[in-house]
Phi, psi and omega in degrees: 000127177271094186291347179291343180282347188261122180222148173098164180241124176256140174237117175287120185254116184267143175250151175222120187069237182246023183225155169281132185290153181301322181305317180292320179293324175298318182291329174298318177297317179296324178297323178291327176294315178298318179305318181294344180261000184252129188299328185270007174051063185291159178278138175264119185241127173271131177249115182240128185238131179165197177245126182060052183251356180297338180296347182269001185303314182298321178296316181295323176294319181301329182258015168127351184288128171280328181218151177234125172263118184257115174253098191238117180202149181300333183293345178265007182292330173250131186292124169226119184300328181294319179294312184295317181294318180294321178297316179297320179296320181289329173298316180294321177299320184283316188259346175052064173284151177277334181226139173232124179251139182225138175292140180274063176261179176302317180288315182300326181286346171268313186291313185301302181297326179293317177297320179299320178296317179299321183276354181058049177226180181259162177217125176268119186263148175058045178294145175254350178203143175234144183202168173244121181288168179300331179275004177091356181287142177281120184255127179242120185255124182233147177283147178222164180052052177069023178088004183287332178227161177246133181250139177270126180248132176234151177227075191284338191248358181230151177224149357286161173272122188245143180211148174240153182214140178285162178292150173090353182275334176230165185262151169288146178235127182261132176242087184299133176080359181288142176242154181235142172290149183238131174232131177264134182216122184229083183287157173286127176233137181253332182056218177262013177057223183277009173290338175248138178223127177277114183272323184198145174245120181251114181279133175271104185258006182295138178287131186233148172260123182288131177295329183292338181251353185287135178275340177224131180232129173258117185243147179225153180238197183298334180296347178295327168096316183197178182296322180299319177294319179297322179299328177293320177297319178299319180294317179298316179298320178298315182293329181273354181073028182245194180241164181251129176242168184211168169263171183301318181303322180296322178290317180296327179287348178086011179292329173228146185249004186261117181299331183285358177269351182278131184250130177139196185297326178259011176236227181245155171265138186238156181222053180284162173291323181226132175241124177248114182250131182233129176065030181249124182291321178103036175299150186300328182288349171265314186295335177294340180274353181245014182298332182274000182290145179289295179240126181251120179242123184236141178238121180206141182281349177269113182298340183251019179299132181303334181301331182292337181292337180248010184263146174280325177226135177237141178237114179270101185191163169295128186302321187294324178300316181292316181296317178300318179295319179296316179297317179299315181295319180292321176299314182296317184292320185259001180057042178286150170270131180293143179227000000 
């Protein structure tokens, strides 16, 4: 592979509903930061795949795109990972970027690695930091051993160099008045053909509070114990006007079904003014996701729980006792009617 042929940074930009997701806009900002560290001043290109997606060009330019490659076709109106991954791979084949960034979302975690396989290159997943070394190499930093150590990943002999990153780890950057060049590209994609069949599309219409924007987050772990306990956390978050976050065991148990509520290396990084943690042991792969929190308050009956090492305030108690008292006090103070 002649890696000298590969120039520029591509960011796969995912849409949800009628908007480009924040994770993609954050990665556009991060791409401009990387660009500033590279001697050859590469172009930052947003790659957007879907049906009727050209309308997002101005938004992508506003958040850092020098150019937008629009892959717009009716066949992308319903999500199929095989179509999207093949399209992204063919964009890379055609335009030869040196770096491709993908959001570590449910879709991104399917599309990115599949495209990397098609392109015969590597992909560093769930990066917590991206950088350009003094020698010009693209550095991808990933957590290992449950988040206890950070590993440096390099891909010196293959292009593009691909990496994924969760939401909340880097900031969006606004470039007011910026315009982007637009190129339309519609490659032929076969995917898995009729081996895949979309039987039904179920839209999630529930109103959600984004963890990335929440000023107060109530988080729970495996120590919550069951669905009834989790419902209490949801009620407390509602009364406090905050959002609910979780560790992986809580998600795996099915107490919450939203991947965007998981906090940590395989979830999202959060920056609330106040974080309230209940029944969370404090494994490193969770605590790395709350480093940006203003005030961390943790409740755990284990006086030696690791979560206390990163907490501003610790309460050694059964979590349920504290939550029940808080809910009772909030009802009394605000004259809420119990439901």
